[in-house]
C-alpha positions in Angstrom: -79.1 136.0 -9.6 -77.6 138.4 -12.8 -79.4 137.0 -16.0 -77.0 136.8 -18.8 -78.7 138.1 -22.4 -79.9 134.8 -23.7 -81.6 134.3 -20.5 -83.2 137.8 -20.6 -84.4 137.5 -24.3 -85.9 134.1 -23.1 -87.9 135.3 -20.5 -88.9 138.4 -21.5 -92.5 138.0 -22.1 -92.6 136.4 -18.8 -91.5 139.3 -16.8 -92.8 142.9 -16.8 -90.9 145.7 -18.3 -90.7 147.4 -15.1 -89.1 144.8 -13.8 -86.6 144.0 -16.3 -85.8 148.1 -16.4 -84.5 147.7 -12.7 -81.6 145.6 -14.3 -80.2 148.7 -16.0 -78.5 151.5 -13.9 -79.5 154.4 -12.8 -77.8 157.4 -13.5 -76.9 160.9 -11.9 -75.4 163.5 -14.2 -74.0 166.3 -12.0 -72.8 169.3 -13.9 -71.0 172.8 -12.9 -70.7 175.6 -14.8 -67.4 177.3 -15.9 -65.5 174.7 -13.9 -61.7 174.1 -15.4 -60.5 170.8 -15.1 -58.1 171.7 -12.3 -60.2 173.5 -10.2 -60.5 170.4 -7.9 -58.1 169.4 -5.4 -58.3 165.9 -6.3 -56.8 167.2 -9.3 -53.6 168.4 -7.3 -54.9 172.5 -6.6 -53.9 173.4 -3.1 -55.7 176.4 -3.6 -59.1 175.0 -2.9 -60.8 172.4 -1.3 -63.6 170.2 -2.9 -63.9 167.2 -0.5 -67.3 166.1 -2.5 -65.5 166.4 -6.1 -62.7 164.5 -4.5 -65.3 161.8 -3.0 -66.8 161.4 -6.4 -63.5 161.1 -7.7 -62.6 158.1 -5.3 -65.4 156.3 -6.2 -65.0 156.9 -10.0 -62.6 157.2 -12.8 -61.5 160.5 -13.9 -60.4 161.9 -17.5 -57.6 164.1 -17.3 -58.0 164.9 -20.8 -62.0 165.7 -21.4 -62.6 169.4 -23.2 -66.0 170.9 -24.1 -67.4 171.0 -27.5 -67.6 175.0 -27.4 -66.4 177.3 -24.3 -69.2 178.8 -24.1 -72.9 177.4 -22.0 -75.5 177.5 -24.5 -73.5 175.7 -27.3 -71.6 173.2 -24.9 -75.3 172.3 -23.5 -76.4 172.0 -26.7 -73.8 169.7 -27.6 -74.7 167.5 -24.7 -78.3 166.9 -24.8 -78.5 166.8 -28.6 -75.5 165.1 -29.4 -74.4 167.1 -32.6 -71.0 169.7 -32.2 -72.7 173.2 -32.2 -71.4 174.4 -35.6 -73.5 171.2 -37.1 -76.8 172.5 -35.9 -76.1 176.6 -36.0 -76.2 176.7 -32.0 -72.9 178.7 -31.6 -74.5 181.4 -29.1 -76.2 181.6 -26.3 -80.2 181.7 -26.5 -80.0 180.5 -29.9 -83.3 178.9 -30.7 -83.1 174.8 -30.9 -84.3 173.3 -34.1 -87.1 172.0 -34.4 -86.2 168.9 -35.8 -84.0 168.1 -32.7 -86.9 168.9 -29.9 -87.9 165.3 -30.1 -84.6 163.6 -30.1 -82.6 165.1 -27.2 -81.1 163.0 -24.5 -83.8 163.4 -22.0 -86.5 162.3 -24.6 -84.1 159.1 -25.6 -84.0 158.1 -21.9 -87.7 158.7 -21.2 -88.3 156.6 -24.4 -85.9 154.1 -23.3 -88.0 153.4 -19.8 -86.4 156.0 -17.5 -87.8 158.3 -14.9 -85.9 161.8 -16.1 -85.8 164.7 -14.0 -84.0 167.7 -14.4 -82.8 170.5 -11.9 -80.9 173.6 -12.4 -80.0 175.3 -15.3 -80.9 174.1 -18.6 -79.4 177.0 -21.2 -79.8 174.7 -24.2 -81.5 177.4 -25.5 -83.5 179.0 -22.6 -82.0 179.1 -18.6 -84.4 176.9 -17.3 -86.5 174.2 -18.7 -89.1 175.9 -20.4 -92.2 173.9 -18.9 -92.9 171.4 -16.2 -92.5 168.4 -18.3 -90.4 169.4 -21.3 -87.4 167.5 -23.6 -88.4 164.2 -21.8 -87.5 165.7 -18.5 -89.7 166.6 -15.2 -88.6 169.7 -13.9 -87.6 169.6 -10.4 -85.9 173.1 -9.8 -85.6 176.4 -11.6 -82.1 178.1 -12.4 -80.9 178.5 -9.0 -78.8 177.0 -7.0 -80.2 177.6 -3.7 -82.4 174.5 -3.0 -81.1 172.8 -5.8 -79.4 169.8 -4.3 -82.4 169.6 -1.8 -84.8 169.1 -5.0 -82.4 166.2 -6.2 -82.3 165.0 -2.6 -86.4 164.8 -2.6 -86.6 163.3 -5.9 -84.0 160.3 -4.8 -86.1 159.7 -2.0 -89.0 159.2 -4.0 -90.2 155.3 -4.5 -89.3 154.3 -8.1 -90.8 151.8 -10.2 -88.3 151.6 -12.6 -84.5 153.3 -13.6 -83.8 157.4 -13.1 -82.2 159.6 -14.9 -81.5 162.6 -12.9 -79.4 165.8 -14.0 -78.4 167.9 -11.3 -76.8 171.3 -13.1 -75.5 174.0 -10.9 -74.7 177.4 -11.9 -71.4 178.1 -9.8 -68.6 179.1 -10.3 -70.2 180.9 -12.9 -70.8 183.8 -10.5 -67.1 184.6 -11.3 -69.2 186.5 -14.6 -70.8 188.8 -11.9 -67.9 189.1 -9.6 -65.6 190.4 -12.6 -68.2 193.0 -13.5 -68.7 194.2 -10.4 -72.1 192.9 -9.6 -73.8 190.9 -7.1 -73.4 187.4 -7.1 -76.8 185.5 -7.6 -76.3 182.4 -6.2 -73.2 182.7 -3.5 -71.5 184.6 -1.1 -68.0 184.8 -0.5 -65.8 186.7 1.9 -63.1 188.9 0.4 -59.6 188.5 2.1 -58.3 191.4 3.8 -54.6 190.7 3.1 -53.5 189.9 -0.6 -51.2 187.2 0.9 -54.5 185.3 1.4 -55.3 185.0 -2.0 -53.9 182.4 -4.3 -51.0 183.6 -6.3 -50.6 184.1 -9.9 -50.6 181.3 -12.2 -47.4 180.0 -13.6 -48.8 181.2 -17.3 -50.2 184.6 -16.4 -47.9 186.2 -19.1 -49.4 186.2 -22.5 -47.0 183.9 -24.1 -45.1 184.8 -27.1 -46.4 184.2 -30.7 -49.8 183.6 -28.9 -52.9 184.6 -31.5 -53.4 188.3 -31.7 -56.8 187.2 -32.5 -57.3 187.0 -28.9 -56.4 190.0 -28.1 -58.4 191.4 -30.7 -61.4 189.9 -29.2 -60.4 190.8 -25.9 -60.3 194.8 -26.9 -63.7 194.6 -28.2 -65.0 192.4 -24.8 -63.5 194.1 -21.9 -63.3 197.8 -23.4 -65.6 198.6 -21.1 -64.8 196.0 -18.4 -63.1 196.3 -15.0 -60.5 193.0 -16.0 -59.1 195.9 -18.5 -57.2 197.5 -16.0 -56.9 194.4 -13.5 -53.5 194.5 -11.7 -51.6 191.4 -10.4 -53.1 192.1 -7.3 -56.8 192.0 -9.0 -56.2 188.5 -10.9 -55.4 187.8 -7.4 -58.3 188.5 -5.8 -60.0 187.3 -8.9 -58.4 184.1 -8.6 -59.5 183.8 -4.7 -62.9 184.1 -5.7 -63.2 181.6 -8.5 -62.0 179.1 -5.8 -64.1 180.1 -3.2 -67.1 179.6 -5.9 -65.8 176.3 -6.6 -65.6 175.9 -2.8 -69.6 176.3 -2.3 -70.7 174.2 -5.4 -68.8 171.6 -4.1 -70.9 171.9 -0.6 -73.9 171.5 -2.7 -72.8 168.7 -4.7 -71.9 167.2 -1.3 -75.8 167.3 -0.1 -76.4 165.0 -2.9 -73.8 162.8 -2.7 -74.3 162.7 1.0 -77.8 161.0 -0.5 -75.9 158.5 -2.3 -74.4 157.6 0.4 -77.6 157.2 2.5 -79.5 155.0 0.4 -76.4 153.1 -1.1 -77.3 154.0 -4.5 -73.5 153.3 -5.7 -74.6 149.8 -6.1 -77.0 150.2 -9.2 -76.2 153.8 -10.3 -73.9 155.5 -12.2 -72.8 158.9 -11.7 -71.0 161.0 -13.9 -69.5 164.7 -13.1 -68.4 167.2 -15.5 -69.0 170.7 -16.2 -69.7 172.6 -19.8 -66.5 174.8 -20.1 -63.9 176.3 -18.0 -62.6 180.0 -17.0 -59.4 181.6 -18.1 -58.4 182.0 -14.0 -55.5 184.7 -15.1 -53.9 182.3 -17.4 -52.4 184.8 -20.0 -54.4 187.5 -18.3 -57.8 185.9 -19.6 -60.7 185.8 -17.7 -64.0 183.9 -18.2 -64.3 181.6 -21.7 -64.9 181.5 -25.5 -60.7 181.1 -26.3 -59.5 177.3 -26.3 -57.0 177.8 -24.0 -56.2 174.5 -21.9 -57.9 176.5 -18.6 -61.2 177.2 -20.8 -61.2 173.9 -22.7 -60.2 171.7 -20.6 -63.0 170.3 -18.2 -63.8 167.8 -15.2 -65.0 164.4 -16.3 -65.6 161.7 -13.6 -67.5 158.7 -13.8 -68.8 156.5 -11.0 -69.7 152.7 -12.0 -71.5 150.7 -10.2 -70.2 148.7 -7.5 -67.3 151.2 -7.1 -65.4 149.1 -10.0 -62.5 151.1 -11.2 -62.5 153.7 -8.1 -60.2 156.0 -7.8 -58.4 155.3 -11.8 -56.9 158.5 -13.4 -57.0 157.9 -17.0 -55.4 159.9 -20.2 -57.4 158.8 -22.8 -59.7 161.7 -25.0 -63.0 162.6 -24.0 -65.2 165.1 -25.8 -67.5 166.3 -22.9 -70.2 167.0 -25.0 -70.9 165.1 -27.8 -69.6 162.3 -26.0 -72.1 162.4 -23.2 -75.1 161.4 -25.2 -73.6 158.2 -26.3 -72.4 156.7 -23.4 -75.5 157.8 -21.1 -77.6 155.8 -23.9 -75.2 153.2 -23.5 -75.9 152.6 -19.9 -79.8 153.3 -20.3 -79.8 150.8 -23.1 -81.4 153.5 -25.7 -80.9 154.2 -29.2 -78.4 157.3 -30.3 -80.3 159.0 -33.6 -78.7 159.0 -36.8 -76.0 161.7 -37.6 -74.8 161.8 -33.9 -71.0 161.8 -33.9 -70.2 161.3 -30.5 -68.4 158.0 -28.9 -69.2 156.2 -26.0 -66.8 156.2 -23.3 -68.4 153.2 -21.3 -66.1 150.7 -22.8 -63.0 152.4 -21.2 -64.5 153.2 -17.8 -65.7 149.7 -17.6 -62.1 148.6 -18.9 -60.2 151.4 -16.4 -57.1 150.7 -18.2 -54.6 153.7 -19.1 -54.0 151.3 -22.6 -57.4 151.1 -23.4 -58.1 151.9 -26.9 -59.7 155.5 -27.3 -60.2 158.0 -29.8 -57.2 159.2 -31.6 -57.9 162.7 -31.6 -61.2 164.9 -30.4 -62.0 168.3 -31.7 -63.5 171.9 -29.8 -64.7 174.7 -31.6 -65.1 178.3 -30.8 -67.0 181.5 -31.8 -66.8 185.0 -30.7 -70.3 185.6 -31.1 -70.8 188.2 -28.2 -68.1 190.5 -29.4 -69.1 190.8 -33.3 -64.8 190.7 -34.0 -66.1 187.5 -36.4 -63.2 185.1 -35.0 -63.7 181.5 -35.0 -61.3 178.8 -34.4 -60.7 174.9 -33.8 -58.7 172.9 -31.1 -57.5 169.8 -32.3 -56.1 167.4 -29.2 -54.0 164.4 -29.7 -52.5 162.1 -27.6 -49.2 164.5 -27.1 -50.2 167.9 -28.5 -53.0 170.3 -28.9 -53.2 172.2 -32.1 -55.2 175.4 -32.3 -56.4 177.5 -35.4 -58.2 180.7 -35.5 -59.6 182.1 -39.1 -57.8 185.4 -39.1 -54.7 187.4 -37.8 -50.9 186.8 -36.7 -49.6 183.5 -35.4 -52.9 182.3 -35.9 -51.8 178.8 -35.5 -50.6 177.3 -32.4 -49.1 173.7 -31.6 -48.2 172.9 -27.8 -46.6 170.0 -26.2 -49.4 168.8 -23.6 -46.7 167.0 -22.1 -44.4 169.3 -21.2 -45.9 172.8 -21.8 -49.7 172.1 -20.6 -49.3 176.1 -19.9 -49.4 177.0 -23.4 -46.4 178.9 -23.3 -44.1 178.3 -26.2 -46.0 178.0 -29.5 -44.4 175.1 -31.4 -46.0 175.9 -34.9 -43.2 178.7 -35.5 -40.5 176.2 -35.4 -39.3 174.5 -38.5 -38.8 170.8 -36.9 -42.3 170.6 -36.0 -43.7 171.5 -39.0 -44.7 167.8 -39.8 -46.6 168.1 -36.9 -48.3 170.9 -37.5 -49.0 169.4 -41.1 -50.4 166.3 -39.7 -52.8 168.1 -37.2 -53.8 170.6 -40.4 -54.7 166.8 -42.0 -57.2 165.8 -39.2 -58.6 169.0 -38.3 -59.5 168.9 -42.5 -60.8 164.9 -41.8 -63.0 166.6 -39.0 -64.5 169.5 -41.0 -65.5 167.1 -44.0 -66.9 164.6 -41.6 -69.1 167.8 -39.5 -71.3 169.2 -42.3 -72.7 172.8 -41.4 -76.2 173.3 -43.0 -75.3 170.1 -45.2 -72.0 171.7 -46.4 -68.3 171.2 -45.7 -67.2 174.2 -43.8 -64.7 176.7 -45.5 -61.3 174.4 -46.0 -59.8 177.5 -46.7 -58.9 178.4 -42.9 -56.8 175.6 -43.1 -53.1 177.0 -44.2 -51.3 174.6 -46.6 
């Protein structure tokens, strides 16, 4: 019989800690790399089939408006596992060393100290590609950064006899192999076939064209990053082949995820496990003729986010509330696991929203993603403010560096409302939100330069 809080406290002196810990759910976090929120068939995409991601969505709650904290692997993952926005702790580029002050306060450490068996398989990339040792940051390392054998290592872990609840992270690389594909390199963790006819490739997206009044900082950064890159001279047919490869890579990782979901089925772990599925950032997929990441386009910043509750509660629900898939992960996992979140973290637990499962449940009024083009040397930085109806984007330089899009009618971001007089008040409201956010998210103890925000 399920005990209430009073009886649990009364019995705490009589019941061994291991037995009490079993009252808390197991937690499985499945993560892909470079997957857009729309790259699932359950999200209405007819260019691919993702039966296993769809199974998770059928078992759980899918958030349509989840965004990465920064659209680059290292910064995004550092946000997930430290609980900080990347800019707050200087983790804005891949391979940046993790500050010593955070090494004992990562998500794995917190959950381990709370009594969980913590295990990690696959890509880490918070600062190094894989966990640096067999036991690091509170996790047992099950498998290196390699999609081959990753799911099998997770299945083996799930088949172990557990004496307390577990927190398992399965971190896949794909569909990130699209980067190697675009560079005409051998893909390390997938083998896909090129279609013989272009008619077998997905069509171009409706927002293939670069929009009028798009921020010219993006054209500048593209010219730096891709001056010697094959995509610089892509034709429409090349982009269709790119989109085909991306879809096939999503299907490849979906099949691997299916091995873990099959084991969850075999053991009926659904009854006492929280399963979370997300990605670190998306991919341009040819929208606005952009590939890969870093820009704050919707295809790049909007990521899948699914939460399956024990017992299938609220299964199949689709919710509109805003989620920062980076900083909100730590407080959410800690909330389910009974771990204490250290001071200074800015994320919000989504547990109350998921467990209520109501589209009207109160959520965050706005969330922010940030970006920095650290790999080009161009010096562009930017921020995105997402509210219920609008998305405001600000870059630090260039023409049309302010962007405003109606997320109800223009998710493809083809009409920049910031250049229209009648939206002046909406723009001002979002500027004020960004200023508020900056003041609450200091960088090295100092408020970011507010002069970037127009008056």
